[in-house]
C-alpha positions in Angstrom: -69.4 43.6 142.9 -69.3 40.1 144.5 -66.3 39.7 146.8 -63.5 37.4 145.7 -62.0 34.8 147.8 -58.5 35.5 146.4 -56.7 32.5 147.7 -59.2 30.1 146.2 -59.4 32.0 142.9 -55.6 32.1 142.7 -55.3 28.4 143.0 -58.1 27.9 140.4 -56.4 29.9 137.8 -52.9 28.4 138.4 -54.3 25.0 137.9 -56.1 25.8 134.6 -53.3 27.8 133.1 -50.7 25.0 133.6 -52.3 23.3 130.6 -51.8 26.4 128.4 -53.6 29.6 127.6 -57.1 29.7 126.1 -60.4 30.0 127.9 -60.5 29.4 131.7 -63.6 29.0 133.8 -63.5 29.7 137.6 -66.3 30.0 140.1 -66.4 33.7 139.1 -67.0 33.2 135.4 -65.3 32.6 132.0 -62.3 34.6 130.7 -60.5 34.3 127.4 -56.7 34.6 127.3 -54.8 35.3 124.1 -51.0 36.0 123.4 -50.5 38.6 120.7 -46.9 38.8 119.3 -45.2 42.3 119.2 -42.0 43.6 117.7 -40.4 46.6 119.2 -38.8 48.8 116.6 -37.4 51.2 119.2 -33.6 51.9 119.1 -31.6 53.2 122.0 -31.0 57.0 121.6 -27.5 56.3 123.1 -25.1 53.5 122.7 -25.8 51.3 125.8 -22.6 49.4 125.4 -19.5 50.8 127.3 -16.4 51.6 125.1 -13.8 48.9 124.9 -11.0 51.2 126.1 -13.2 52.0 129.3 -11.4 51.6 132.6 -14.3 49.3 133.6 -13.1 46.8 131.0 -9.6 46.8 132.6 -11.2 46.2 136.1 -13.2 43.4 134.7 -10.2 41.6 133.3 -8.7 41.8 136.7 -11.9 40.7 138.3 -12.1 37.5 136.1 -9.0 36.2 137.8 -11.0 35.7 141.0 -14.6 35.9 140.0 -15.0 34.3 136.7 -18.9 34.1 136.7 -19.2 37.8 137.8 -16.6 38.8 135.3 -18.2 37.1 132.4 -21.7 38.5 133.4 -20.4 42.0 133.7 -18.5 41.8 130.4 -21.7 40.6 128.7 -23.6 43.4 130.3 -21.3 46.3 129.4 -20.4 45.1 125.9 -23.8 44.0 124.8 -25.9 46.7 123.1 -29.6 46.5 124.3 -30.8 46.2 120.7 -29.0 42.9 120.4 -31.3 41.1 123.0 -33.7 39.4 120.7 -36.2 38.4 123.5 -36.6 42.2 124.3 -37.5 43.0 120.7 -39.7 40.1 119.9 -42.2 38.9 122.5 -45.9 38.4 123.4 -48.2 40.4 125.5 -51.4 38.9 126.9 -55.0 40.0 126.4 -57.6 38.8 129.0 -61.2 39.4 127.8 -64.7 38.6 129.0 -66.0 35.2 128.2 -69.5 36.2 127.0 -69.3 39.4 125.2 -66.0 41.2 124.1 -65.6 44.7 125.5 -64.5 47.7 123.6 -63.2 49.2 126.8 -59.8 48.1 128.1 -57.5 48.3 131.1 -53.7 48.3 130.7 -52.1 46.7 133.7 -48.5 47.5 134.4 -46.3 45.5 136.7 -43.4 46.3 139.1 -39.7 46.7 138.7 -37.5 43.5 138.3 -40.3 41.1 137.8 -39.8 38.0 135.6 -43.0 36.1 135.8 -46.6 36.9 135.2 -48.2 34.4 137.6 -48.6 37.1 140.2 -50.9 39.1 138.0 -53.2 36.5 136.6 -55.6 36.7 139.4 -55.5 40.5 139.2 -56.3 40.5 135.5 -59.0 37.9 135.9 -60.7 39.8 138.7 -60.6 43.1 136.8 -62.2 41.4 133.8 -65.0 39.7 135.9 -65.5 42.9 137.9 -65.7 45.5 135.1 -66.5 43.5 132.0 -63.5 45.2 130.3 -60.6 43.7 128.4 -57.2 43.6 130.4 -53.9 43.9 128.7 -50.7 42.7 130.4 -47.9 44.5 128.6 -44.3 43.7 129.8 -41.7 46.5 130.4 -38.4 46.3 128.5 -36.1 43.7 130.0 -38.8 42.4 132.3 -41.1 39.4 132.2 -40.9 37.5 129.0 -38.6 40.3 127.7 -35.8 39.5 130.0 -32.8 37.3 129.1 -33.2 33.6 130.1 -30.0 33.6 132.1 -31.6 36.2 134.5 -34.1 33.6 135.4 -31.6 30.8 136.2 -31.5 30.4 139.9 -28.3 28.5 140.0 -26.3 31.1 138.0 -27.9 34.0 139.9 -27.1 32.3 143.2 -23.4 32.2 142.2 -23.4 35.8 141.1 -25.1 37.0 144.3 -22.6 35.1 146.5 -19.7 36.8 144.6 -21.4 40.1 144.7 -21.6 40.1 148.4 -17.9 39.5 148.5 -17.2 42.3 146.1 -19.6 44.7 147.9 -19.4 43.7 151.5 -21.3 46.7 152.7 -24.2 46.2 150.1 -27.6 45.3 151.6 -30.5 43.3 150.1 -28.2 41.4 147.7 -30.0 38.3 146.4 -30.2 35.9 143.5 -33.5 37.5 142.6 -32.1 41.0 142.1 -28.5 40.5 141.2 -28.9 40.7 137.4 -30.8 43.9 137.3 -28.7 45.3 140.2 -25.4 44.8 138.1 -27.1 46.2 134.9 -28.4 49.4 136.5 -25.4 50.0 138.9 -22.9 50.0 136.0 -25.1 51.9 133.6 -27.9 53.6 135.4 -29.0 55.5 132.2 -30.6 52.1 131.2 -33.3 52.8 133.8 -34.4 55.8 131.6 -33.7 54.0 128.1 -35.7 51.0 129.1 -38.6 53.0 130.4 -38.5 55.1 127.2 -38.6 51.9 125.1 -41.7 50.6 126.9 -43.3 54.0 126.6 -42.7 54.1 122.9 -43.7 50.5 122.5 -47.1 51.2 124.1 -47.7 54.4 122.1 -47.1 52.1 118.9 -49.6 49.5 120.3 -52.3 52.1 121.1 -51.8 53.8 117.8 -52.5 50.5 116.0 -55.7 50.2 118.0 -56.8 53.8 117.2 -56.1 53.2 113.5 -58.1 50.0 113.6 -55.1 47.7 112.8 -55.1 45.7 115.8 -56.3 42.0 115.4 -58.7 41.8 118.4 -58.8 45.2 120.3 -61.5 47.7 119.3 -60.7 51.3 118.5 -63.9 52.6 119.9 -63.4 51.8 123.6 -62.0 53.7 126.5 -58.5 53.0 127.6 -57.8 52.8 131.4 -54.7 52.3 133.3 -53.8 50.1 136.4 -50.3 50.8 137.6 -48.5 49.0 140.4 -45.3 50.1 141.9 -43.0 51.4 139.2 -45.7 50.5 136.7 -47.6 53.4 138.4 -44.9 55.8 137.0 -45.4 54.4 133.5 -49.1 54.8 133.8 -48.7 58.4 134.9 -46.4 59.2 131.9 -49.1 58.0 129.4 -52.3 59.2 131.2 -50.9 62.7 132.1 -49.1 63.3 128.8 -52.2 62.1 126.9 -50.6 61.9 123.5 -53.1 62.9 120.7 -55.8 63.2 123.4 -56.2 59.5 123.4 -57.0 59.4 127.1 -59.4 62.3 127.7 -61.9 60.1 129.2 -59.6 57.6 130.7 -59.2 56.6 134.3 -56.1 55.7 136.2 -55.7 53.5 139.4 -52.3 53.6 141.1 -51.5 50.8 143.6 -48.5 51.2 145.9 -46.9 53.7 143.6 -47.2 57.1 141.9 -45.0 59.4 144.1 -42.1 61.3 142.7 -39.0 58.8 142.7 -37.0 60.6 145.2 -39.6 59.3 147.7 -39.1 55.7 146.5 -36.7 53.2 148.0 -36.3 50.2 145.8 -33.8 48.4 148.0 -35.2 45.0 148.4 -34.1 41.4 147.9 -36.7 41.2 145.2 -36.1 44.7 143.4 -32.6 46.1 143.7 -29.8 45.9 146.1 -28.6 49.0 147.9 -25.6 49.7 145.6 -27.8 49.7 142.5 -30.4 51.7 144.2 -27.8 54.4 145.3 -26.5 54.5 141.7 -30.0 55.0 140.3 -30.9 57.8 142.6 -27.6 59.7 141.9 -28.2 59.4 138.2 -31.8 60.5 138.4 -30.7 63.5 140.5 -28.2 64.5 138.0 -30.8 64.3 135.2 -33.1 66.6 137.0 -30.4 69.3 137.4 -29.2 69.1 133.7 -30.8 71.6 131.4 -29.8 69.4 128.4 -32.6 67.4 126.9 -30.1 64.8 125.3 -31.0 62.7 122.4 -34.4 61.2 123.0 -35.3 60.5 119.3 -35.2 56.9 118.3 -36.9 54.5 116.0 -39.8 56.8 115.0 -40.6 57.5 118.6 -39.6 61.1 119.6 -41.0 62.2 122.9 -41.7 66.0 122.7 -40.6 68.6 125.3 -43.7 68.3 127.3 -43.3 64.6 127.7 -39.7 65.0 128.7 -40.6 67.8 131.1 -43.2 65.6 132.9 -40.8 62.8 133.2 -38.2 65.0 134.9 -40.9 66.6 137.2 -41.7 63.2 138.6 -38.1 62.3 139.6 -38.0 64.9 142.4 -40.8 66.5 144.3 -39.0 69.9 144.2 -38.5 69.8 140.3 -41.1 71.8 138.4 -43.7 71.2 141.1 -46.3 73.8 139.9 -46.1 72.2 136.4 -46.5 68.7 137.7 -49.6 69.7 139.8 -51.0 71.5 136.8 -50.9 68.2 134.7 -53.1 66.2 137.1 -55.2 68.8 138.9 -57.7 69.1 136.0 -58.0 65.3 135.8 -57.9 64.5 139.6 -61.3 63.1 139.7 -60.2 60.3 137.1 -57.3 59.4 139.4 -57.3 57.1 142.4 -54.4 56.0 144.6 -54.4 53.0 146.9 -51.5 52.6 149.2 -50.4 50.8 152.4 -49.2 52.6 155.5 -46.6 49.9 156.0 -45.1 50.2 152.5 -41.4 51.3 152.7 -40.8 51.1 148.9 -43.4 53.7 148.0 -44.2 55.1 151.5 -47.4 56.9 152.5 -45.3 60.0 153.2 -44.3 60.1 149.6 -47.7 59.7 148.2 -49.1 62.5 150.3 -46.3 64.9 149.4 -46.8 64.2 145.7 -50.6 64.4 145.5 -51.9 66.5 148.4 -51.7 70.1 147.2 -52.3 73.2 149.0 -54.9 74.1 146.3 -58.2 73.1 147.9 -59.6 72.6 144.4 -57.4 69.8 143.8 -58.5 66.4 145.0 -57.0 63.1 144.0 -58.8 60.3 146.0 -56.3 58.4 148.0 -57.0 55.3 150.0 -54.5 54.2 152.7 -54.8 50.7 154.0 -53.5 49.8 157.4 -52.6 46.1 157.9 -49.5 45.3 159.7 -49.9 41.5 159.2 -46.9 40.3 157.3 -47.0 43.2 154.8 -44.4 43.2 152.0 -44.6 45.6 149.0 -43.5 42.8 146.5 -46.2 40.3 147.7 -49.3 42.2 148.8 -51.4 39.1 148.9 -49.5 36.2 150.6 -51.6 33.0 150.1 -50.0 30.7 152.6 -52.4 29.0 155.1 -51.6 31.4 158.0 -52.0 34.5 155.6 -55.1 33.5 153.7 -57.5 35.7 155.6 -55.2 38.7 155.4 -54.7 38.1 151.7 -58.4 37.9 151.0 -59.1 41.0 153.1 -56.5 43.0 151.3 -57.3 41.8 147.8 -60.9 42.7 148.2 -60.0 46.2 149.6 -57.9 46.8 146.7 -60.0 45.5 143.8 -63.2 46.6 145.1 -61.7 50.2 145.0 -60.2 49.6 141.5 -63.4 48.0 140.0 -65.5 50.9 141.4 -63.2 53.4 139.8 -63.1 51.8 136.5 -66.7 50.7 136.4 -68.3 54.2 136.8 -68.8 56.7 133.9 -65.7 58.9 133.2 -65.8 62.2 135.2 -66.2 65.3 133.2 
């Protein structure tokens, strides 16, 4: 593949998309961009709203006397059922396709946790289309991107909440306006991490089924479906690829960037992801899930994950949970999986990737590339495009996407 000058390409794409989606032409070629409406029919298997007689409500009423903004936000969060958020049910996903000839093959690109804007991924999608000739689908996770409430994107409101949160939790680390909404949501009700993930999984199954049944307006049923998962999006990719419902993904390939390890080796504490209080709450909840033998009520809205799907999900929460089963799920398809990580990554560290994917079985081999570059590395912004970081951004971007395009561009392994 020809090498991309990421910083230049990024600027070209941003300038053109300002005027709206359609066809964009850069120095690399032409790409068509189309928004497709989607309605999620998924319903929460548990009532996400907290009972009105909960002690939390009493505490919130007391809280409102000193912190009105925070009290109102928490009240809305614990009283509002997830199903009532219209923007999470009715939304668009975006399809990027080659300009000259439409491809039957496609790549699903999954984003990271607590992201609200797609701009970061435009250059990623554009480069994958140009490099592979395949269609790329940007699909938002539940309560992320264009599925998130508008209030969560309002800097002024979130600044007020973050200042008050710092006073309420003086020992909390990484508190910021960028993560305060999701931090409150998941700290108070960490089960929403699972329910939102399950909704996204079910939405994608519904979308893929429509493609397979030839009911999709533009995507072809005859192509191969691959996965590009970044950060927590790698976890979502693993659930689809390794569960392989109805053998949809027998020939598929999966590329995992800065993610893929069991979640006990992930630290989401970051000003751009979750603060330390929310992160602690999530880890405690997920630890309890792995220890429980009860499957709970996972059936909802026509999407009922089977026991194998639930078992795989649990096995990726902790390394010591059902490890032999987890390894058995990926070892036969190891040649179709590639991981790309950074040694300086503290959200999904190198150690966690190695412990998850390096097995004592010499016949198991997942290709793993670890990039070392200490120059202003940050998990949430892999390719910083300021003047002083342009060379590092271009260098890193080409390392990642040359690897991904090579992986997706070759014939599927048998």
